[in-house]
N, CA, C and O of each residue as an XYZ file, in Angstrom:
792
protein
N       0.941     -1.314     -0.158
C      -0.210     -0.104      0.259
C       0.619      1.206      0.075
O       0.110      2.253     -0.322
N       2.078      1.047      0.432
C       3.092      2.625      1.001
C       3.477      2.497     -0.812
O       3.777      3.399     -1.594
N       3.340      1.174     -1.024
C       4.419      1.651     -2.756
C       3.258      2.364     -3.436
O       3.496      3.362     -4.115
N       1.992      1.901     -3.290
C       1.115      2.489     -4.520
C       1.062      3.936     -4.048
O       0.892      4.837     -4.871
N       1.204      4.191     -2.725
C       0.949      5.829     -2.486
C       2.115      6.469     -3.162
O       2.050      7.395     -3.969
N       3.409      5.742     -2.649
C       4.648      6.546     -3.078
C       4.618      6.633     -4.546
O       5.093      7.657     -5.036
N       3.976      5.419     -5.606
C       3.840      6.201     -7.086
C       3.242      6.871     -7.320
O       3.755      7.737     -8.028
N       1.912      7.056     -7.016
C       1.308      7.977     -7.024
C       1.199      9.784     -6.776
O       0.691     10.827     -7.188
N       2.081      9.191     -5.804
C       2.437     10.612     -5.350
C       3.409     10.893     -6.349
O       2.966     11.764     -7.098
N       4.613     10.498     -6.690
C       5.390     10.643     -7.792
C       5.018     11.074     -8.913
O       5.424     12.107     -9.445
N       4.081     10.176     -9.422
C       3.258     10.402    -10.812
C       2.763     11.801    -10.949
O       2.824     12.367    -12.040
N       2.159     12.522     -9.642
C       1.555     13.533     -9.242
C       2.292     14.620     -9.788
O       2.020     15.480    -10.626
N       3.316     14.356     -9.087
C       4.702     15.686     -8.811
C       5.343     15.873    -10.484
O       5.561     16.967    -11.004
N       5.572     14.521    -11.145
C       6.046     14.593    -12.526
C       5.104     15.317    -13.389
O       5.592     16.022    -14.273
N       3.959     15.257    -13.280
C       2.793     15.765    -14.154
C       2.590     16.970    -13.701
O       1.727     17.486    -14.412
N       2.933     17.674    -12.898
C       2.846     19.212    -12.069
C       4.000     20.031    -12.777
O       3.955     21.169    -13.244
N       5.223     18.976    -12.716
C       6.440     19.762    -12.654
C       6.468     19.660    -14.443
O       6.933     20.574    -15.124
N       5.922     18.465    -15.001
C       5.546     18.892    -16.456
C       4.821     19.881    -16.761
O       5.385     20.957    -16.958
N       3.541     19.793    -16.867
C       3.034     21.659    -16.628
C       3.496     22.612    -16.266
O       2.725     23.571    -16.290
N       4.593     22.822    -15.874
C       4.756     23.923    -15.118
C       5.533     24.359    -16.520
O       5.071     25.432    -16.910
N       6.297     23.987    -17.162
C       6.380     24.503    -18.230
C       5.296     25.327    -19.185
O       5.458     26.490    -19.556
N       4.658     24.854    -19.364
C       3.299     25.681    -20.309
C       2.794     26.955    -19.910
O       2.407     27.661    -20.842
N       2.682     27.524    -18.518
C       2.599     28.673    -18.402
C       3.251     28.641    -16.749
O       3.019     27.834    -15.849
N       4.299     30.062    -16.769
C       5.029     30.540    -15.924
C       3.838     31.559    -14.796
O       2.829     32.235    -14.995
N       4.602     31.202    -13.683
C       3.922     32.435    -12.768
C       4.440     33.724    -13.156
O       5.512     33.949    -13.719
N       3.445     34.648    -12.744
C       3.378     36.256    -12.839
C       3.396     36.456    -11.451
O       3.046     35.693    -10.551
N       3.960     37.854    -11.398
C       4.261     38.471    -10.256
C       4.074     39.895    -10.772
O       4.712     40.337    -11.727
N       2.752     40.900     -9.778
C       2.172     42.114    -10.670
C       2.398     43.033     -9.400
O       1.848     42.808     -8.322
N       3.291     44.130     -9.640
C       2.979     44.967     -8.409
C       1.674     45.635     -9.109
O       1.212     45.540    -10.246
N       1.193     46.498     -7.708
C      -0.015     47.587     -8.300
C       0.649     48.688     -9.672
O       1.702     49.230    -10.007
N      -0.754     48.546    -10.114
C      -0.420     49.807    -10.924
C       0.254     51.017    -10.306
O       0.303     51.106     -9.079
N       0.733     51.873    -11.019
C       1.419     52.955    -10.479
C      -0.063     54.209    -10.344
O      -0.944     54.234    -11.204
N      -0.060     55.005     -9.299
C      -1.241     55.918     -9.718
C      -1.140     56.965    -10.638
O      -2.116     57.681    -10.862
N       0.005     57.144    -11.231
C       0.276     58.188    -12.279
C       1.557     57.720    -13.390
O       2.755     57.932    -13.204
N       1.031     57.134    -14.403
C       2.434     57.315    -15.272
C       2.053     58.025    -16.653
O       0.957     57.945    -17.209
N       3.314     58.828    -17.156
C       3.415     60.062    -18.379
C       3.954     59.541    -19.489
O       5.126     59.229    -19.283
N       3.631     59.339    -20.465
C       4.278     58.904    -21.472
C       4.215     60.010    -22.502
O       3.183     60.646    -22.717
N       6.026     60.334    -23.496
C       5.830     61.546    -24.180
C       6.103     60.802    -25.154
O       6.648     59.704    -25.270
N       5.441     61.894    -26.180
C       5.652     61.686    -27.671
C       7.413     61.805    -28.060
O       8.253     62.211    -27.256
N       7.607     61.505    -28.992
C       9.241     61.293    -29.471
C       9.946     62.709    -29.578
O      11.155     62.896    -29.439
N       8.803     63.863    -29.901
C       8.949     65.357    -30.155
C       8.817     65.895    -28.875
O       8.631     67.087    -28.631
N       8.922     64.955    -28.031
C       8.377     65.923    -26.966
C       7.440     66.868    -27.010
O       7.541     67.600    -26.026
N       6.698     67.126    -27.619
C       5.907     68.330    -27.374
C       4.359     67.831    -27.104
O       3.414     68.601    -27.274
N       4.168     66.292    -26.611
C       3.000     65.795    -26.476
C       3.140     64.850    -25.206
O       4.107     64.089    -25.243
N       2.290     64.783    -24.051
C       2.444     63.979    -23.511
C       1.308     63.222    -23.301
O       0.400     63.779    -23.918
N       0.722     61.799    -22.494
C      -0.263     61.384    -22.512
C       0.159     60.551    -20.792
O       1.011     59.682    -20.610
N      -0.817     61.221    -19.686
C      -0.477     61.042    -18.317
C      -1.513     59.459    -18.086
O      -2.658     59.646    -18.499
N      -1.342     58.382    -17.663
C      -2.039     57.271    -17.147
C      -2.617     57.274    -15.520
O      -1.841     56.798    -14.691
N      -4.115     57.854    -14.966
C      -4.480     57.941    -13.715
C      -5.059     56.782    -12.992
O      -6.138     56.318    -13.359
N      -4.395     56.278    -11.968
C      -5.234     55.215    -11.383
C      -5.645     55.834    -10.208
O      -4.963     56.661     -9.601
N      -6.948     55.378     -9.818
C      -7.534     55.802     -8.651
C      -8.437     55.020     -7.931
O      -9.631     55.146     -8.207
N      -8.073     54.180     -6.997
C      -8.595     53.595     -5.897
C      -9.863     54.293     -5.275
O      -9.892     55.162     -4.403
N     -11.230     53.500     -6.159
C     -12.289     53.915     -5.626
C     -13.245     53.293     -4.130
O     -12.674     52.548     -3.334
N     -14.288     53.592     -3.976
C     -14.941     52.626     -3.120
C     -15.054     51.404     -3.055
O     -14.938     51.049     -4.228
N     -15.191     50.605     -2.503
C     -15.388     49.001     -2.729
C     -14.234     48.226     -3.451
O     -14.530     47.232     -4.114
N     -12.646     48.729     -3.331
C     -11.808     48.221     -3.356
C     -11.634     48.139     -5.176
O     -10.696     47.463     -5.598
N     -12.354     48.685     -5.967
C     -12.210     48.976     -7.020
C     -11.288     50.191     -7.549
O     -10.787     50.805     -6.607
N     -10.973     50.646     -8.707
C      -9.982     50.971     -9.401
C     -10.816     51.864    -10.467
O     -11.645     51.267    -11.152
N     -10.674     53.022    -10.617
C     -10.667     53.852    -11.791
C      -9.400     54.261    -12.609
O      -8.290     54.479    -12.124
N      -9.728     54.325    -13.856
C      -8.822     54.924    -15.167
C      -8.758     55.901    -15.830
O      -9.557     55.829    -16.763
N      -8.087     56.977    -15.819
C      -8.483     58.082    -16.797
C      -7.336     58.323    -17.231
O      -6.311     57.796    -16.797
N      -7.416     59.440    -18.456
C      -6.400     59.352    -19.500
C      -5.985     61.133    -19.560
O      -6.958     61.833    -19.841
N      -4.838     61.791    -19.356
C      -4.875     63.267    -19.576
C      -4.000     63.661    -20.909
O      -2.790     63.570    -20.700
N      -4.213     63.909    -21.697
C      -3.039     64.508    -22.854
C      -3.180     65.947    -23.085
O      -4.034     66.658    -23.613
N      -2.294     66.095    -22.634
C      -1.265     67.634    -23.015
C      -0.393     67.588    -23.948
O       0.204     66.566    -24.287
N      -0.224     68.952    -24.546
C       0.562     69.354    -25.666
C       1.239     70.764    -25.070
O       0.688     71.293    -24.105
N       2.372     71.336    -25.621
C       3.038     71.953    -25.747
C       2.774     73.288    -26.055
O       3.046     73.375    -27.252
N       2.404     74.358    -25.662
C       1.939     75.800    -26.964
C       3.556     76.576    -27.151
O       4.413     77.082    -26.426
N       3.368     76.345    -28.346
C       4.936     76.796    -29.317
C       5.757     77.327    -28.183
O       5.585     78.081    -27.226
N       6.839     76.524    -28.762
C       7.969     76.681    -28.128
C       8.368     75.792    -27.018
O       7.549     75.166    -26.346
N       9.816     75.746    -26.818
C      10.060     74.682    -25.975
C       9.739     74.505    -24.633
O       9.303     73.449    -24.175
N      10.031     75.932    -23.735
C       9.911     76.351    -22.527
C       8.276     76.653    -22.666
O       8.141     77.641    -21.944
N       7.452     76.450    -23.006
C       6.295     76.535    -23.225
C       5.277     75.408    -22.085
O       5.523     74.243    -21.774
N       4.260     76.177    -21.716
C       3.524     75.611    -20.558
C       2.448     74.491    -21.350
O       1.973     74.541    -22.484
N       2.294     73.566    -20.356
C       1.379     72.071    -21.522
C       0.323     72.744    -21.045
O       0.244     73.420    -20.019
N      -0.780     72.426    -22.165
C      -2.245     72.593    -22.666
C      -2.738     71.571    -22.340
O      -2.112     70.640    -22.848
N      -3.837     71.129    -21.538
C      -4.700     69.918    -21.689
C      -5.413     69.816    -22.507
O      -6.408     70.509    -22.295
N      -5.476     68.940    -23.984
C      -6.851     68.909    -24.686
C      -7.827     68.010    -24.064
O      -8.981     68.426    -23.960
N      -7.515     66.755    -23.605
C      -8.795     66.253    -23.001
C      -8.100     65.523    -21.924
O      -6.916     65.187    -21.923
N      -9.383     65.226    -20.592
C      -9.300     64.074    -19.833
C     -10.247     63.510    -19.754
O     -11.300     64.095    -19.499
N     -10.156     61.630    -20.027
C     -11.145     61.055    -20.041
C     -11.207     59.553    -19.343
O     -10.091     59.177    -18.987
N     -12.159     58.721    -19.103
C     -11.760     57.489    -18.684
C     -11.201     56.768    -19.908
O     -11.438     57.276    -21.004
N     -10.361     55.449    -19.841
C      -9.900     55.065    -20.475
C     -10.480     53.820    -20.766
O     -10.671     53.236    -19.699
N     -10.958     52.942    -22.017
C     -11.160     51.964    -22.347
C     -11.145     50.848    -21.301
O     -12.113     50.112    -21.113
N      -9.745     50.748    -20.489
C      -9.046     49.599    -20.030
C     -10.175     49.561    -18.489
O     -10.602     50.542    -17.881
N     -10.398     48.245    -18.217
C     -11.041     48.244    -17.149
C     -10.239     48.725    -15.598
O     -10.983     49.119    -14.700
N      -8.853     48.677    -15.363
C      -7.710     49.014    -14.620
C      -7.069     49.924    -15.218
O      -7.438     51.098    -15.224
N      -5.533     49.287    -16.071
C      -4.823     50.505    -16.901
C      -4.518     49.716    -17.743
O      -4.720     48.517    -17.551
N      -4.034     50.110    -18.733
C      -3.006     50.014    -19.774
C      -1.754     49.327    -18.991
O      -1.557     49.269    -17.778
N      -0.879     48.766    -20.196
C       0.177     48.212    -19.115
C       1.268     49.456    -19.912
O       2.353     49.581    -19.343
N       1.062     50.264    -21.039
C       1.929     51.057    -21.798
C       1.069     51.943    -22.851
O      -0.126     51.804    -23.113
N       2.041     52.955    -23.425
C       0.949     54.167    -24.195
C       2.553     54.454    -24.753
O       3.701     54.306    -24.334
N       1.703     55.073    -26.242
C       2.082     55.860    -27.425
C       1.581     56.653    -27.802
O       0.485     56.501    -28.342
N       2.259     58.027    -27.659
C       1.497     59.488    -28.480
C       2.168     59.928    -29.307
O       3.396     59.935    -29.221
N       1.553     60.365    -30.234
C       2.414     60.717    -31.611
C       2.414     62.330    -31.586
O       1.458     63.025    -31.240
N       3.652     62.781    -32.013
C       4.161     63.793    -31.869
C       2.533     64.833    -32.379
O       1.592     64.596    -33.136
N       2.882     65.928    -31.542
C       1.339     66.636    -31.797
C       0.102     66.475    -31.052
O      -0.868     67.223    -30.936
N       0.376     65.255    -30.545
C      -0.595     64.737    -30.025
C      -1.805     64.229    -30.543
O      -2.647     63.732    -29.794
N      -1.940     64.301    -31.605
C      -2.945     63.927    -32.716
C      -3.598     62.551    -32.634
O      -4.695     62.287    -33.128
N      -2.567     61.422    -31.743
C      -3.272     59.929    -31.531
C      -2.168     59.601    -30.342
O      -1.021     60.017    -30.181
N      -3.153     58.492    -29.416
C      -2.656     58.210    -28.361
C      -3.069     56.742    -29.051
O      -3.865     56.395    -29.924
N      -1.881     55.918    -27.997
C      -2.169     54.078    -28.703
C      -2.169     53.430    -27.090
O      -1.026     53.634    -26.678
N      -2.680     52.988    -26.400
C      -2.656     52.400    -25.278
C      -2.595     50.938    -25.838
O      -2.992     50.572    -26.944
N      -1.881     49.991    -24.620
C      -1.594     48.393    -25.059
C      -1.733     47.734    -23.931
O      -1.057     47.938    -22.923
N      -2.878     46.671    -24.083
C      -2.988     45.604    -22.887
C      -3.635     46.182    -21.633
O      -3.793     47.372    -21.363
N      -3.924     45.280    -21.034
C      -4.710     45.272    -19.970
C      -3.875     45.101    -18.482
O      -3.349     44.000    -18.323
N      -3.725     46.022    -17.470
C      -2.791     45.717    -16.186
C      -3.416     44.011    -15.671
O      -4.588     43.647    -15.763
N      -2.617     43.442    -15.303
C      -2.545     42.351    -14.531
C      -3.147     40.988    -15.668
O      -3.236     39.819    -15.293
N      -3.491     41.447    -17.008
C      -3.617     40.022    -18.167
C      -3.680     40.814    -19.583
O      -4.638     41.163    -20.273
N      -1.988     40.985    -19.773
C      -1.643     41.282    -21.207
C      -1.813     40.054    -22.271
O      -1.422     38.897    -22.116
N      -2.360     40.497    -23.166
C      -3.032     39.859    -24.481
C      -4.461     39.078    -24.262
O      -4.807     38.095    -24.917
N      -5.224     39.698    -23.220
C      -6.608     39.321    -23.324
C      -7.460     41.169    -22.851
O      -7.157     42.254    -22.355
N      -8.643     40.420    -23.459
C      -9.741     41.132    -23.526
C     -10.093     41.883    -24.653
O      -9.705     41.396    -25.715
N     -10.847     43.145    -24.736
C     -10.712     43.682    -25.951
C     -10.199     45.195    -26.046
O     -10.932     46.129    -26.374
N      -8.726     45.325    -25.689
C      -8.201     46.464    -25.035
C      -6.813     46.425    -25.386
O      -6.062     47.380    -25.187
N      -6.419     45.225    -25.963
C      -4.703     44.485    -26.749
C      -4.142     46.224    -27.237
O      -3.156     46.892    -26.927
N      -5.321     46.471    -28.117
C      -4.403     47.690    -28.992
C      -5.572     49.213    -28.598
O      -6.537     48.751    -27.991
N      -5.654     50.036    -28.688
C      -6.570     50.788    -28.139
C      -6.231     52.421    -28.896
O      -5.516     53.273    -28.368
N      -6.817     52.547    -30.005
C      -6.521     54.170    -30.485
C      -7.555     55.393    -30.051
O      -8.773     55.256    -30.167
N      -7.015     56.458    -29.600
C      -7.683     57.580    -29.532
C      -7.491     58.628    -29.960
O      -6.512     59.169    -29.446
N      -8.111     59.332    -30.872
C      -8.347     60.682    -31.458
C      -7.637     62.022    -30.365
O      -7.451     61.890    -29.156
N      -7.417     62.925    -30.956
C      -6.784     64.345    -30.716
C      -7.735     64.802    -29.559
O      -7.245     65.693    -28.866
N      -8.911     64.412    -29.222
C     -10.340     64.670    -28.786
C     -10.477     63.533    -27.664
O     -11.353     63.529    -26.799
N      -9.627     62.719    -27.792
C      -9.744     61.630    -26.747
C     -11.082     60.113    -26.857
O     -11.223     59.307    -25.937
N     -11.871     60.069    -28.144
C     -12.991     59.500    -28.407
C     -11.976     58.352    -29.011
O     -10.792     58.358    -29.351
N     -13.106     57.285    -28.974
C     -12.193     56.028    -29.580
C     -12.329     55.919    -30.593
O     -13.407     56.230    -31.099
N     -11.067     55.322    -31.501
C     -10.802     55.417    -32.931
C     -11.333     53.799    -33.072
O     -12.352     53.509    -33.698
N     -10.638     52.989    -32.518
C     -10.335     51.306    -32.570
C     -10.288     51.165    -31.462
O     -10.238     52.021    -30.578
N     -10.303     49.530    -31.359
C      -9.713     48.940    -30.541
C      -9.640     47.145    -31.202
O     -10.269     46.638    -32.131
N      -8.925     46.733    -30.557
C      -8.608     45.278    -31.010
C      -8.250     44.305    -29.385
O      -7.760     44.627    -28.302
N      -8.835     42.936    -29.999
C      -8.310     41.935    -29.119
C      -7.414     41.497    -30.061
O      -7.263     41.715    -31.263
N      -6.732     40.682    -29.054
C      -5.582     39.498    -29.948
C      -6.040     38.649    -30.712
O      -5.410     38.362    -31.730
N      -7.319     37.999    -30.396
C      -7.913     37.334    -31.475
C      -8.410     38.239    -32.796
O      -8.759     37.526    -33.736
N      -8.488     39.424    -32.993
C      -8.960     40.288    -34.286
C      -7.425     40.355    -34.674
O      -7.372     41.033    -35.700
N      -6.151     39.948    -34.305
C      -4.948     40.311    -35.033
C      -4.476     39.478    -35.534
O      -4.035     39.508    -36.683
N      -4.457     38.334    -34.614
C      -3.723     37.071    -34.720
C      -4.412     35.536    -35.094
O      -5.223     35.148    -34.253
N      -4.210     34.759    -36.091
C      -4.728     33.978    -36.836
C      -4.721     32.611    -35.274
O      -3.848     32.621    -34.406
N      -5.776     31.704    -35.308
C      -6.181     30.519    -34.149
C      -4.183     29.432    -34.174
O      -3.673     28.679    -33.345
N      -3.829     29.806    -35.173
C      -2.143     28.832    -35.016
C      -1.479     30.000    -34.385
O      -1.002     29.687    -33.295
N      -1.286     31.274    -34.715
C      -0.323     32.269    -34.513
C      -0.852     32.318    -32.828
O       0.087     32.232    -32.038
N      -2.255     32.447    -32.191
C      -2.362     32.591    -30.774
C      -2.020     31.598    -30.376
O      -1.529     31.932    -29.298
N      -1.856     30.071    -30.487
C      -1.426     29.068    -30.096
C       0.238     29.215    -29.725
O       0.764     28.727    -28.725
N       0.927     30.003    -30.772
C       2.387     30.240    -30.353
C       2.446     31.477    -29.732
O       3.120     32.419    -30.146
N       1.906     31.482    -28.968
C       2.247     32.988    -28.355
C       2.377     32.835    -27.236
O       1.615     32.178    -26.526
N       3.908     33.732    -26.686
C       4.405     32.972    -24.988
C       3.444     32.788    -24.360
O       2.598     32.823    -25.253
N       2.718     32.546    -23.124
C       1.988     32.574    -22.272
C       2.707     32.360    -20.719
O       3.803     31.866    -20.453
N       1.962     32.764    -20.065
C       1.790     32.898    -18.125
C       0.666     32.761    -17.737
O      -0.364     32.955    -18.383
N       0.779     32.393    -16.574
C      -1.134     31.874    -15.890
C      -1.905     33.397    -16.203
O      -3.020     33.497    -16.716
N      -1.197     34.338    -15.847
C      -2.424     35.559    -16.533
C      -2.248     36.084    -17.688
O      -3.088     36.920    -18.022
N      -1.437     35.860    -18.385
C      -1.256     36.639    -19.653
C      -0.762     36.005    -20.738
O      -0.277     34.888    -20.559
N      -0.780     36.522    -21.954
C      -0.404     36.311    -23.498
C       0.743     37.512    -23.538
O       0.594     38.710    -23.293
N       1.758     36.896    -23.871
C       3.337     38.064    -23.775
C       3.609     38.535    -25.515
O       4.632     38.883    -26.105
N       2.218     38.361    -25.958
C       2.419     38.738    -28.257
C       3.488     40.088    -28.061
O       4.581     39.781    -28.537
N       3.489     40.976    -27.705
C       4.207     42.243    -27.991
C       5.565     42.044    -27.751
O       5.984     41.634    -26.669
N       6.582     42.429    -29.114
C       8.253     42.591    -28.661
C       8.357     44.223    -28.686
O       8.847     44.850    -27.747
N       7.845     44.832    -29.856
C       7.837     46.337    -29.942
C       6.473     46.741    -30.469
O       5.522     46.078    -30.883
N       6.658     47.884    -30.338
C       5.801     49.051    -30.803
C       6.681     50.278    -31.335
O       7.728     50.551    -30.748
N       6.303     50.943    -32.333
C       6.882     52.096    -32.603
C       5.881     53.119    -33.467
O       5.111     52.685    -34.324
N       5.979     54.354    -33.171
C       4.676     55.256    -34.323
C       6.370     55.637    -35.207
O       7.545     55.865    -34.920
N       5.371     55.484    -36.531
C       6.391     55.908    -37.847
C       5.023     57.238    -38.015
O       3.798     57.192    -38.134
N       6.227     58.520    -37.928
C       5.567     59.601    -37.577
C       5.768     59.782    -39.426
O       4.614     59.949    -39.821
N       6.358     59.802    -40.191
C       6.290     60.007    -41.557
C       5.574     59.157    -42.404
O       5.483     59.512    -43.578
N       5.125     58.267    -42.113
C       4.314     57.490    -42.790
C       2.960     57.554    -41.977
O       1.965     56.942    -42.367
N       2.965     58.016    -41.287
C       1.570     58.029    -40.244
C       1.142     56.144    -40.018
O       0.203     55.596    -40.596
N       1.812     55.666    -39.346
C       2.067     54.048    -39.112
C       2.089     53.948    -37.593
O       2.682     54.744    -36.865
N       1.367     52.867    -37.174
C       1.509     52.452    -35.816
C       2.296     51.037    -36.092
O       1.555     50.055    -36.149
N       3.709     50.803    -36.270
C       4.008     49.050    -36.803
C       4.766     48.378    -34.992
O       5.592     48.745    -34.156
N       3.868     47.313    -35.209
C       3.897     46.594    -33.683
C       4.849     45.147    -34.409
O       4.735     44.847    -35.598
N       5.801     44.352    -33.388
C       6.526     43.327    -33.348
C       5.485     42.230    -32.766
O       5.039     42.407    -31.632
N       5.043     40.965    -33.613
C       4.767     40.041    -32.699
C       5.698     39.109    -32.401
O       6.422     38.838    -33.359
N       5.960     38.441    -31.255
C       6.757     37.185    -30.876
C       6.205     36.173    -30.901
O       5.404     36.128    -29.968
N       6.197     35.021    -31.674
C       5.798     33.765    -31.681
C       6.976     32.744    -31.309
O       8.118     32.912    -31.737
N       6.534     31.432    -30.293
C       7.211     30.345    -30.260
C       6.958     29.563    -31.405
O       5.988     29.503    -32.160
N       8.373     28.800    -31.360
C       7.810     27.601    -32.802
C       9.168     26.682    -32.017
O      10.282     26.966    -31.577
N       8.466     25.653    -32.129
C       9.486     24.291    -32.102
C       9.842     24.397    -30.843
O       9.734     25.535    -30.386
N      10.312     23.417    -29.988
C      10.883     23.469    -28.580
C      11.186     23.962    -27.531
O      12.321     24.429    -27.626
N      10.893     24.063    -26.859
C      11.588     24.852    -25.425
C      10.951     26.138    -25.436
O      11.378     27.071    -24.755
N       9.744     26.242    -26.333
C       9.083     28.111    -26.821
C      10.320     28.785    -26.235
O      10.491     29.132    -25.067
N      11.265     28.918    -27.421
C      11.427     29.990    -27.450
C      11.275     30.906    -28.775
O      11.195     30.405    -29.897
N      11.244     32.224    -28.547
C      10.924     33.159    -29.794
C      11.902     32.800    -30.622
O      13.129     32.783    -30.521
N      10.747     32.369    -31.899
C      11.624     31.831    -33.754
C      11.147     32.717    -34.630
O      11.716     32.984    -35.689
N      10.091     33.220    -34.251
C       8.970     33.675    -35.280
C       8.997     35.399    -34.869
O       9.622     35.881    -33.925
N       8.362     35.955    -35.600
C       8.297     37.299    -35.921
C       7.483     37.910    -36.625
O       7.878     38.144    -37.767
N       5.737     38.517    -36.166
C       5.026     38.847    -37.248
C       5.089     40.271    -37.171
O       5.537     40.780    -36.143
N       4.643     41.086    -38.257
C       4.729     42.732    -38.050
C       3.201     43.292    -38.425
O       2.607     43.242    -39.502
N       2.921     43.662    -37.560
C       1.253     44.489    -38.140
C       1.459     45.396    -38.215
O       2.165     45.845    -37.312
N       1.074     46.228    -39.177
C       1.079     48.022    -39.497
C      -0.555     48.420    -39.228
O      -1.523     47.870    -39.753
N      -0.562     49.106    -38.630
C      -2.167     50.168    -38.211
C      -1.578     51.812    -38.944
O      -0.527     52.450    -38.878
N      -2.960     52.012    -39.650
C      -3.131     53.362    -40.012
C      -3.385     54.428    -38.885
O      -4.547     54.596    -38.515
N      -2.465     55.090    -38.371
C      -3.093     56.099    -37.391
C      -4.053     56.940    -37.683
O      -4.683     57.372    -36.718
N      -4.376     57.330    -38.813
C      -5.625     57.795    -39.339
C      -7.181     57.623    -38.712
O      -7.911     58.454    -38.172
N      -7.387     56.118    -39.026
C      -8.379     55.498    -38.896
C      -8.029     54.537    -37.357
O      -9.017     54.454    -36.627
N      -7.073     54.010    -36.963
C      -6.719     52.445    -36.592
C      -6.846     51.670    -37.216
O      -6.887     50.590    -36.628
N      -7.001     51.607    -38.800
C      -7.330     49.912    -39.620
C      -6.573     49.331    -39.750
O      -5.745     50.218    -39.956
N      -5.836     48.133    -39.850
C      -5.062     47.395    -39.962
C      -4.558     47.319    -41.438
O      -5.363     47.264    -42.368
N      -3.455     47.317    -41.595
C      -3.387     47.625    -42.934
C      -2.623     46.143    -43.178
O      -3.069     45.338    -43.995
N      -1.644     45.927    -42.521
C      -0.918     44.355    -43.030
C      -1.252     43.522    -41.684
O      -0.830     43.779    -40.556
N      -2.110     42.462    -42.063
C      -2.080     41.320    -40.679
C      -1.095     40.643    -40.901
O      -0.777     39.742    -40.125
């Protein structure tokens, strides 16, 4: 009887250790109360503010500011509005002049939800938002690196000011050991947030 218990325990331990390679544990600090992102020309900045409200819930707001004429000019707010994210985006990009703001992912759950990429116009209105399922094929979704809470899909994202594009680089696992072995590039038109290259 002891041998059967020992065998069952070892089998269960082996299965658990084997599964641990599929999804890695996450460790998230609480979101910062305020994070600011600047455009590459340093003429526009976007601040994400997270506030605790009653019942342990949080609210997330964004403020877009631009500089008025010159490097030492004062910042003027173009808009302050609640963001699409339930808690907070993980990061954001701001176009020069503040004519577009793009946020990425949801805090505590990267790669999940309808807010994987969100485009806002110069008044803070929603232009477009995407889930990861809208951006990748089912086969590609299966190749995205995962952890317990997140799908770590985005390797890089940049605004190409000259072409008016958002360019996103997606890392995909292929083969053994879960190494990033393939890259997919997706381009979006900044004017309307539409996908140009799937």
